C-alpha positions as CSV (number, residue, x, y, z in Angstrom):
1,X,-140.0,86.1,137.1
2,X,-143.5,84.7,137.8
3,X,-144.0,81.1,137.1
4,X,-144.9,80.4,134.0
5,X,-148.4,78.7,135.2
6,X,-149.7,81.9,136.9
7,X,-149.2,83.6,132.9
8,X,-151.9,83.5,130.4
9,X,-150.8,81.3,127.5
10,X,-151.1,82.2,124.0
11,X,-152.3,78.8,123.1
12,X,-153.5,75.0,124.8
13,X,-152.6,71.9,123.3
14,X,-154.8,68.9,124.5
15,X,-153.0,65.6,124.0
16,X,-155.0,63.8,126.5
17,X,-155.8,60.1,125.2
18,X,-152.3,60.3,122.8
19,X,-149.3,58.4,123.5
20,X,-146.0,59.0,122.2
21,X,-144.6,59.9,119.8
22,X,-147.6,62.1,119.5
23,X,-147.7,64.3,122.4
24,X,-144.1,65.8,120.9
25,X,-144.9,66.2,117.9
26,X,-147.5,68.2,118.6
27,X,-146.0,70.4,120.9
28,X,-142.9,70.5,118.3
29,X,-145.3,72.0,115.5
30,X,-147.0,74.4,118.4
31,X,-143.8,75.7,119.0
32,X,-142.7,76.7,115.8
33,X,-145.5,78.7,115.3
34,X,-145.1,80.3,118.8
35,X,-143.8,84.1,118.8
36,X,-140.7,84.6,121.0
37,X,-142.2,85.2,124.4
38,X,-144.9,82.6,124.0
39,X,-146.3,80.5,126.7
40,X,-147.9,77.1,125.2
41,X,-150.1,74.9,127.8
42,X,-150.2,71.1,127.4
43,X,-152.8,68.7,129.0
44,X,-151.1,65.5,128.8
45,X,-151.8,61.8,130.4
46,X,-149.1,60.1,128.5
47,X,-146.6,59.7,131.4
48,X,-143.3,59.1,128.9
49,X,-144.3,62.3,127.1
50,X,-145.2,64.3,130.4
51,X,-141.7,63.3,132.1
52,X,-139.3,62.6,129.4
53,X,-139.5,63.6,125.8
54,X,-141.3,66.9,126.3
55,X,-139.2,67.9,129.0
56,X,-136.3,67.0,127.5
57,X,-137.0,69.0,123.9
58,X,-137.2,71.7,125.8
59,X,-133.7,71.8,127.4
60,X,-132.7,70.8,123.9
61,X,-133.9,73.6,122.9
62,X,-133.3,76.2,125.7
63,X,-137.2,77.1,126.3
64,X,-138.6,77.3,129.8
65,X,-140.6,74.4,131.3
66,X,-142.5,73.4,134.1
67,X,-144.8,70.5,134.8
68,X,-147.4,70.5,137.4
69,X,-149.5,67.4,137.9
70,X,-152.9,67.1,138.6
71,X,-153.0,64.0,140.7
72,X,-157.1,64.5,140.9
73,X,-157.8,64.6,137.7
74,X,-154.7,62.2,136.2
75,X,-153.1,64.5,134.0
76,X,-150.1,67.1,134.1
77,X,-150.6,70.6,133.0
78,X,-147.0,71.6,131.2
79,X,-146.2,74.9,130.7
80,X,-143.4,76.2,127.9
81,X,-142.2,79.4,127.1
82,X,-140.3,79.9,123.6
83,X,-137.5,81.8,124.2
């Protein structure tokens, strides 16, 4: 199966400038509305959210998760696929 990054996301969630717990709360709300198989792309610059709370949430829910840090831009692109 192709990387989630290479697929077209159903929705993009921009949480740049937001700190915990907002990125996770907004991610959960977006995932609740997402159809099974849908991909959510998240733009996040909060290290705690990108490296800890969102990946842990995905693991608990059984969602596929990918993280790509864009060093030159100072934020992460997170991809979640709802199962």
